N, C-alpha and C positions, 0 to 999 in steps of 0.2 A: 708227522702224525703216525701214531701206532694204532693199529686196529686188530682186535682178536675177537673170536666168537666161540661160543660153546654150543654144540649140537645136543639138544635134549634127547635122552634115551627113552624116557617114559612118557606115554601119552596120558597117564593117570596123574594129573597134576597135584592131587592131594597126597600122593606118595613121594616123599623126598628122594631124589636120586643124587648121591654125592657127585660133585663136579670132579673133573680130572685134577691130578696133582699139579700139572702144568698150568691149568687155568687158575687154580688157587694161588700158586706161586706168583703169577702175574698180578692178581688182585693184591696180594701182600706187598708187592713192589709199589703199586700205586698208592697204597696206604702210607708206606714209608716215605715216599717222595712227595706226598701231599699234593698230588696233581689233580686238577679238575678234569673231569671226563664227561663224555656223552654216553649214556646207557640206552640200550634198547631192551625192553623187558616184555614178557608176556606171561600172564598168570594162568591162562587156559589155552589149550590148543585152538579153540574157536575164536578167541579174542584177537583183534589186531594188535600188533606190537605197540607199546607205549614208549615214546622217546622222552628222555630226560636229558636236558642240556646243561653243561657246566656245573655238574655236581661234584662234591668232594666226598670220597669214602673215608670215613674216620677210623673204622675198625671192622674187623671180621669176628663174629661171635657165633657160638653154638648154643642152641636152646632146643630142648626136647628132641635131640638127635637130628636137628636140622641146622644148616649153616646160613648165616645172614651177613649182608654188607650193611653197616650202619652209616647212614648219610649224615651230613652236618646238620640237617634240619630235624634229625631224630628218626626219620623213616627207616625201617628195616626192610631190605629187599632179600628175599630168599635166593640163594646163589643159583639154584637151578632154574630160576625164572629169567636170569640174564641171558639174552640172546647174543648181544654184541656190545663191545666196549671200544670207544675211540678215545685215545689219550693224546 
């Protein structure tokens, strides 16, 4: 099992903060390998993290100067909302 996490820099959740190149590269690797992963995400500093089990990230896209992971069910997760990934 591989686990990696991203420490959010901004507490202002409406302002997108680009993720590190290393974090992005790891996400790209998961897309290429088509692996199912567990995600822990949080959309606001006050909200408890939401866990998503056995999801597949199909693509990484940019929209309006923000980057998103596109899941197989069509949901788009903003990359700076991702706190932890287990693969």
